[in-house]
LUMPA-506151 format. One record per residue: residue number from 1; residue in three letters; chain; x, y, z of N, C-alpha, C, O, CB in turn. Coordinates in steps of 0.05 Angstrom, whole numbers. Glycine has a CB too. Example, Ala and Ser with C-alpha at 12.3 -4.5 7.8 and 13.67 -1.06 7.14 Angstrom:
<atoms>
   seq   type   mol       nu       nv       nw      cau      cav      caw       cu       cv       cw       ou       ov       ow      cbu      cbv      cbw
     1    ala     A      264     -114      156      246      -90      156      264      -66      156      285      -66      169      226      -89      181
     2    ser     A      257      -45      142      273      -21      143      258        1      157      268       23      161      282      -12      114
</atoms>
This chain:
<atoms>
   seq   type   mol       nu       nv       nw      cau      cav      caw       cu       cv       cw       ou       ov       ow      cbu      cbv      cbw
     1    met     A     1074      806     1691     1090      825     1674     1106      840     1690     1097      854     1709     1074      843     1658
     2    lys     A     1132      840     1684     1153      859     1699     1157      882     1683     1161      882     1659     1182      846     1704
     3    met     A     1155      904     1701     1161      933     1690     1187      942     1699     1192      943     1723     1138      956     1699
     4    asn     A     1202      947     1683     1231      960     1691     1228      990     1688     1232      998     1665     1256      950     1671
     5    leu     A     1223     1004     1704     1223     1032     1704     1247     1042     1721     1248     1039     1746     1197     1043     1712
     6    lys     A     1265     1052     1706     1291     1065     1717     1282     1096     1723     1269     1110     1707     1318     1063     1694
     7    lys     A     1291     1104     1747     1283     1128     1754     1314     1145     1753     1335     1134     1761     1266     1127     1783
     8    gly     A     1314     1168     1744     1338     1185     1743     1341     1200     1718     1325     1196     1700     1363     1168     1746
     9    phe     A     1361     1215     1716     1366     1233     1693     1391     1219     1679     1408     1207     1691     1372     1264     1703
    10    thr     A     1391     1223     1649     1410     1212     1633     1431     1231     1635     1428     1254     1643     1401     1208     1605
    11    leu     A     1459     1217     1625     1482     1232     1625     1478     1257     1605     1490     1278     1611     1507     1214     1618
    12    ile     A     1464     1256     1586     1461     1280     1566     1447     1303     1579     1454     1326     1576     1445     1272     1540
    13    glu     A     1424     1295     1593     1405     1314     1608     1426     1328     1631     1426     1353     1634     1378     1295     1624
    14    leu     A     1438     1315     1642     1456     1326     1662     1479     1345     1652     1485     1365     1664     1469     1303     1677
    15    leu     A     1491     1336     1628     1509     1353     1613     1498     1379     1606     1509     1400     1610     1519     1339     1588
    16    val     A     1474     1376     1595     1458     1401     1583     1454     1422     1609     1461     1446     1608     1425     1389     1570
    17    val     A     1442     1410     1631     1441     1428     1653     1466     1443     1663     1467     1467     1668     1432     1414     1674
    18    val     A     1489     1426     1665     1516     1441     1674     1522     1457     1651     1535     1477     1657     1544     1421     1683
    19    ala     A     1518     1456     1628     1525     1476     1603     1511     1500     1610     1523     1522     1610     1514     1465     1574
    20    ile     A     1485     1497     1615     1468     1520     1618     1475     1538     1646     1474     1562     1647     1439     1509     1618
    21    ile     A     1480     1523     1665     1491     1539     1689     1514     1552     1683     1517     1575     1691     1497     1522     1712
    22    gly     A     1535     1539     1669     1562     1551     1661     1556     1577     1647     1565     1598     1655     1579     1531     1641
    23    ile     A     1540     1577     1626     1534     1599     1612     1523     1621     1627     1532     1644     1625     1517     1592     1594
    24    leu     A     1503     1614     1642     1492     1634     1661     1514     1648     1679     1516     1672     1682     1470     1620     1680
    25    ala     A     1530     1628     1690     1551     1644     1710     1569     1658     1693     1582     1676     1704     1569     1626     1729
    26    ser     A     1574     1654     1669     1594     1673     1657     1580     1697     1650     1593     1718     1650     1609     1662     1632
    27    val     A     1556     1698     1643     1537     1727     1639     1540     1740     1664     1547     1764     1664     1501     1722     1632
    28    val     A     1534     1727     1687     1535     1742     1713     1559     1752     1720     1559     1773     1733     1526     1727     1734
    29    leu     A     1584     1741     1714     1609     1749     1721     1617     1773     1703     1630     1791     1712     1628     1726     1720
    30    ala     A     1609     1773     1676     1617     1795     1660     1602     1820     1669     1613     1842     1669     1613     1789     1632
    31    ser     A     1574     1817     1677     1563     1840     1691     1571     1850     1716     1568     1874     1721     1539     1837     1694
    32    leu     A     1582     1831     1734     1597     1840     1757     1618     1857     1753     1622     1877     1768     1607     1820     1771
    33    asn     A     1633     1851     1732     1660     1865     1727     1651     1896     1718     1663     1916     1726     1679     1848     1700
    34    thr     A     1629     1896     1702     1622     1923     1696     1612     1939     1718     1620     1962     1721     1603     1924     1676
    35    ala     A     1596     1928     1737     1588     1940     1759     1610     1949     1779     1608     1969     1792     1571     1923     1771
    36    arg     A     1631     1931     1779     1651     1941     1797     1666     1964     1787     1674     1983     1801     1669     1919     1803
    37    ser     A     1670     1962     1759     1683     1988     1746     1666     2013     1752     1677     2033     1759     1685     1986     1715
    38    lys     A     1639     2010     1748     1624     2035     1752     1624     2042     1782     1624     2065     1789     1593     2032     1742
    39    gly     A     1625     2024     1799     1627     2031     1826     1651     2046     1835     1649     2065     1850     1624     2008     1841
    40    ser     A     1676     2037     1824     1699     2050     1824     1700     2081     1817     1711     2099     1830     1714     2036     1809
    41    asp     A     1687     2083     1793     1686     2111     1780     1669     2127     1800     1675     2150     1808     1673     2112     1746
    42    ala     A     1646     2114     1809     1630     2134     1827     1649     2141     1855     1647     2164     1865     1600     2118     1836
    43    ala     A     1666     2123     1864     1679     2131     1888     1700     2150     1879     1708     2166     1897     1691     2108     1903
    44    val     A     1710     2151     1856     1730     2172     1846     1712     2199     1847     1721     2219     1859     1743     2164     1813
    45    lys     A     1691     2201     1836     1675     2224     1833     1668     2234     1862     1668     2258     1867     1649     2219     1816
    46    ala     A     1663     2217     1880     1653     2222     1909     1677     2236     1922     1675     2258     1934     1644     2193     1925
    47    asn     A     1699     2220     1920     1725     2233     1934     1732     2260     1925     1737     2278     1940     1750     2215     1930
    48    leu     A     1732     2263     1899     1739     2289     1889     1718     2313     1894     1725     2337     1897     1744     2286     1858
    49    ala     A     1691     2306     1894     1670     2322     1901     1676     2330     1932     1673     2353     1937     1641     2306     1897
    50    asn     A     1684     2314     1948     1690     2321     1978     1712     2337     1976     1714     2351     1997     1696     2298     1996
    51    met     A     1728     2341     1959     1752     2360     1959     1743     2388     1962     1754     2405     1976     1769     2358     1934
    52    arg     A     1722     2392     1947     1713     2421     1943     1703     2433     1969     1708     2456     1973     1691     2424     1921
    53    pro     A     1687     2420     1987     1682     2435     2013     1710     2436     2031     1714     2453     2048     1656     2419     2031
    54    gln     A     1727     2417     2026     1750     2419     2045     1765     2443     2035     1776     2459     2050     1769     2392     2045
    55    ala     A     1764     2445     2009     1783     2469     2000     1770     2497     2009     1784     2517     2012     1787     2469     1965
    56    glu     A     1745     2497     2013     1729     2521     2024     1736     2524     2051     1743     2546     2059     1697     2519     2023
    57    ile     A     1736     2504     2066     1742     2504     2095     1769     2517     2102     1773     2532     2120     1742     2476     2106
    58    phe     A     1788     2507     2082     1817     2514     2081     1816     2548     2078     1827     2563     2094     1833     2497     2053
    59    tyr     A     1802     2554     2057     1803     2581     2047     1789     2600     2069     1798     2622     2075     1788     2583     2019
    60    asp     A     1766     2589     2079     1752     2606     2100     1769     2612     2128     1766     2632     2142     1725     2590     2108
    61    ala     A     1787     2592     2131     1804     2594     2153     1827     2616     2150     1845     2617     2167     1815     2568     2158
    62    gly     A     1825     2635     2127     1846     2656     2125     1868     2649     2105     1886     2665     2099     1859     2662     2153
    63    asn     A     1867     2624     2095     1888     2617     2076     1879     2625     2047     1856     2633     2040     1893     2585     2078
    64    thr     A     1902     2622     2030     1894     2627     2001     1897     2598     1988     1909     2580     2000     1914     2651     1985
    65    tyr     A     1885     2594     1963     1889     2565     1951     1915     2557     1945     1919     2535     1935     1874     2562     1926
    66    thr     A     1934     2573     1950     1963     2564     1939     1973     2541     1952     1989     2526     1941     1984     2586     1942
    67    gly     A     1965     2537     1980     1975     2511     1994     1953     2493     1997     1956     2475     2014     1988     2515     2021
    68    val     A     1931     2494     1985     1908     2477     1988     1913     2448     1986     1902     2431     2000     1888     2484     1969
    69    cys     A     1930     2443     1966     1937     2416     1959     1952     2401     1975     1954     2376     1973     1949     2414     1936
    70    ala     A     1966     2416     1995     1985     2404     2013     1969     2398     2041     1978     2384     2059     2011     2424     2017
    71    asp     A     1942     2412     2043     1928     2408     2066     1920     2377     2070     1909     2364     2052     1904     2427     2066
    72    pro     A     1926     2365     2096     1920     2338     2100     1893     2325     2089     1893     2303     2079     1922     2335     2125
    73    ser     A     1869     2341     2093     1848     2332     2085     1845     2330     2056     1833     2311     2046     1829     2346     2096
    74    met     A     1856     2349     2040     1852     2346     2012     1873     2325     2002     1866     2312     1982     1855     2374     1996
    75    val     A     1899     2320     2015     1913     2299     2008     1902     2272     2011     1906     2253     1996     1935     2300     2019
    76    asn     A     1886     2271     2035     1872     2241     2039     1850     2239     2014     1849     2218     2000     1853     2238     2073
    77    ala     A     1835     2259     2011     1812     2256     1989     1826     2250     1963     1816     2234     1947     1793     2283     1987
    78    gln     A     1849     2263     1957     1860     2257     1932     1871     2229     1930     1868     2216     1909     1881     2277     1925
    79    asn     A     1883     2220     1950     1893     2193     1952     1873     2173     1950     1876     2152     1937     1908     2189     1976
    80    ala     A     1850     2178     1964     1827     2160     1962     1816     2158     1935     1807     2137     1927     1807     2168     1980
    81    ala     A     1817     2179     1922     1805     2181     1892     1824     2166     1875     1815     2151     1858     1803     2213     1881
    82    val     A     1850     2170     1878     1867     2155     1861     1867     2125     1866     1870     2109     1848     1894     2165     1864
    83    thr     A     1863     2119     1890     1864     2090     1898     1838     2077     1887     1838     2053     1880     1867     2085     1931
    84    ala     A     1819     2093     1887     1793     2080     1879     1793     2076     1847     1784     2056     1837     1767     2098     1890
    85    gly     A     1804     2097     1831     1806     2095     1805     1832     2077     1795     1832     2063     1774     1806     2123     1795
    86    gly     A     1854     2078     1812     1874     2061     1803     1890     2072     1776     1904     2058     1762     1861     2032     1798
    87    asn     A     1886     2099     1770     1893     2105     1744     1904     2137     1750     1891     2156     1740     1866     2101     1720
    88    asn     A     1922     2141     1763     1934     2166     1769     1915     2191     1779     1891     2189     1781     1948     2173     1745
    89    gly     A     1928     2211     1784     1914     2236     1791     1932     2256     1805     1953     2250     1815     1890     2231     1809
    90    asn     A     1920     2279     1804     1938     2302     1816     1921     2323     1826     1898     2325     1820     1958     2315     1793
    91    cys     A     1935     2342     1844     1918     2366     1853     1935     2391     1844     1959     2390     1850     1911     2365     1887
    92    tyr     A     1924     2412     1832     1939     2436     1826     1930     2459     1840     1906     2463     1843     1939     2442     1800
    93    ser     A     1949     2475     1851     1938     2503     1858     1958     2519     1848     1978     2522     1861     1932     2509     1889
    94    ser     A     1955     2531     1824     1974     2546     1812     1972     2577     1819     1990     2593     1813     1971     2542     1783
    95    ser     A     1950     2585     1833     1947     2614     1840     1934     2611     1867     1925     2590     1876     1930     2633     1818
    96    ser     A     1932     2637     1878     1922     2638     1904     1891     2639     1903     1877     2639     1923     1933     2661     1918
    97    ser     A     1880     2640     1878     1850     2641     1877     1839     2618     1863     1814     2617     1861     1841     2665     1865
    98    thr     A     1855     2600     1851     1843     2577     1839     1857     2551     1848     1880     2552     1858     1843     2579     1808
    99    trp     A     1843     2528     1843     1855     2503     1846     1838     2484     1832     1814     2488     1827     1858     2496     1876
   100    ser     A     1853     2459     1824     1835     2439     1809     1851     2410     1820     1874     2409     1830     1835     2444     1769
   101    ala     A     1835     2391     1816     1843     2362     1823     1830     2343     1803     1807     2348     1795     1836     2354     1852
   102    trp     A     1845     2322     1796     1833     2303     1780     1844     2274     1787     1865     2271     1799     1836     2310     1751
   103    ala     A     1830     2255     1779     1836     2226     1784     1828     2211     1761     1807     2217     1750     1822     2215     1810
   104    gly     A     1842     2192     1752     1832     2175     1727     1812     2156     1736     1813     2144     1757     1855     2159     1712
   105    leu     A     1795     2153     1716     1773     2134     1720     1780     2105     1712     1797     2101     1694     1750     2142     1703
   106    lys     A     1767     2085     1728     1778     2057     1724     1765     2046     1697     1776     2030     1682     1772     2037     1750
   107    gly     A     1742     2055     1694     1724     2045     1666     1741     2050     1642     1741     2033     1624     1695     2063     1662
   108    asp     A     1755     2073     1640     1767     2080     1614     1793     2091     1623     1792     2108     1640     1751     2101     1596
   109    leu     A     1816     2083     1613     1841     2093     1621     1847     2116     1607     1868     2128     1614     1861     2074     1618
   110    thr     A     1832     2127     1586     1838     2151     1574     1820     2174     1584     1820     2196     1572     1836     2147     1545
   111    lys     A     1804     2170     1606     1787     2189     1617     1794     2192     1645     1802     2174     1659     1761     2182     1614
   112    ala     A     1789     2218     1654     1790     2223     1683     1767     2244     1693     1753     2257     1678     1820     2234     1690
   113    trp     A     1764     2244     1721     1746     2261     1730     1758     2286     1742     1778     2283     1756     1729     2248     1749
   114    cys     A     1749     2309     1737     1763     2334     1748     1744     2355     1761     1722     2362     1752     1779     2349     1725
   115    val     A     1756     2363     1783     1740     2386     1797     1754     2411     1801     1779     2410     1798     1731     2378     1823
   116    asp     A     1744     2432     1808     1759     2457     1810     1747     2475     1828     1727     2468     1839     1761     2471     1786
   117    ser     A     1757     2500     1833     1751     2518     1850     1727     2533     1845     1715     2545     1863     1771     2532     1851
   118    thr     A     1718     2532     1817     1697     2546     1804     1669     2531     1807     1648     2542     1803     1704     2549     1775
   119    gly     A     1672     2507     1815     1650     2487     1819     1645     2471     1795     1624     2459     1792     1625     2499     1827
   120    val     A     1665     2469     1778     1660     2455     1754     1669     2426     1764     1689     2423     1777     1676     2467     1726
   121    ser     A     1652     2405     1754     1660     2375     1757     1655     2363     1730     1633     2365     1720     1642     2358     1779
   122    arg     A     1674     2352     1718     1671     2340     1690     1687     2321     1684     1709     2320     1695     1674     2358     1670
   123    gln     A     1681     2304     1666     1699     2281     1652     1718     2296     1630     1709     2309     1611     1678     2256     1636
   124    val     A     1745     2291     1634     1764     2302     1617     1780     2280     1609     1780     2259     1622     1780     2325     1629
   125    leu     A     1795     2284     1584     1815     2266     1570     1841     2267     1586     1850     2287     1597     1820     2275     1540
   126    lys     A     1853     2241     1585     1881     2242     1595     1897     2221     1575     1885     2206     1560     1882     2233     1628
   127    ser     A     1921     2221     1577     1936     2199     1563     1934     2175     1581     1936     2176     1606     1967     2207     1558
   128    ala     A     1931     2148     1564     1927     2124     1578     1953     2116     1590     1952     2097     1605     1917     2103     1561
   129    thr     A     1975     2127     1585     2002     2116     1595     2017     2139     1610     2039     2135     1620     2021     2105     1569
   130    ser     A     2007     2161     1612     2020     2181     1628     2003     2195     1648     1979     2188     1649     2032     2202     1612
   131    thr     A     2013     2212     1664     1999     2224     1687     1987     2255     1679     1975     2268     1696     2022     2226     1713
   132    thr     A     1991     2263     1657     1981     2287     1648     1952     2286     1635     1943     2265     1626     2000     2297     1630
   133    leu     A     1939     2310     1635     1913     2312     1625     1916     2327     1598     1936     2341     1594     1894     2325     1644
   134    val     A     1898     2324     1582     1898     2338     1557     1883     2365     1566     1890     2386     1556     1881     2320     1531
   135    ala     A     1863     2365     1584     1848     2389     1593     1836     2387     1616     1821     2368     1621     1830     2397     1575
   136    cys     A     1840     2407     1634     1825     2407     1663     1812     2432     1667     1819     2451     1653     1843     2403     1688
   137    pro     A     1795     2435     1683     1785     2463     1686     1803     2484     1692     1820     2489     1676     1765     2464     1704
   138    val     A     1803     2497     1712     1818     2522     1717     1846     2518     1719     1861     2524     1701     1809     2534     1740
   139    ala     A     1854     2508     1742     1886     2510     1746     1901     2489     1735     1925     2488     1741     1894     2510     1774
   140    gly     A     1890     2473     1719     1906     2450     1709     1921     2459     1686     1936     2443     1674     1889     2425     1702
</atoms>
């Protein structure tokens, strides 16, 4: 008696496995994009939070907040926040006692993160197409 046992997978079985791997890969890539966006938003918040102690150092050196936005360390932090968010930003020092800075968030083009001289850090609204904010804490 001759037994004909073929070993291996059928074409259908291989196609099903490839399809399952493709579906899993697309789910992972979608999750990865969300994680990247959240990471960029965290970088914006961290860079803007670093501006507050830099402004205090500037102020403690005998300066007023009037020129704080032109200080190189503040400019670098603001630029890093804008680069991380890729969605505009600005620093304002409209008086000798207040300043504020904001940068757009990557996750949502209509939102930005704002920090100011009073210690406020919060999410604010902005236009998706312009560089202006609807509201920013103190000096905006």
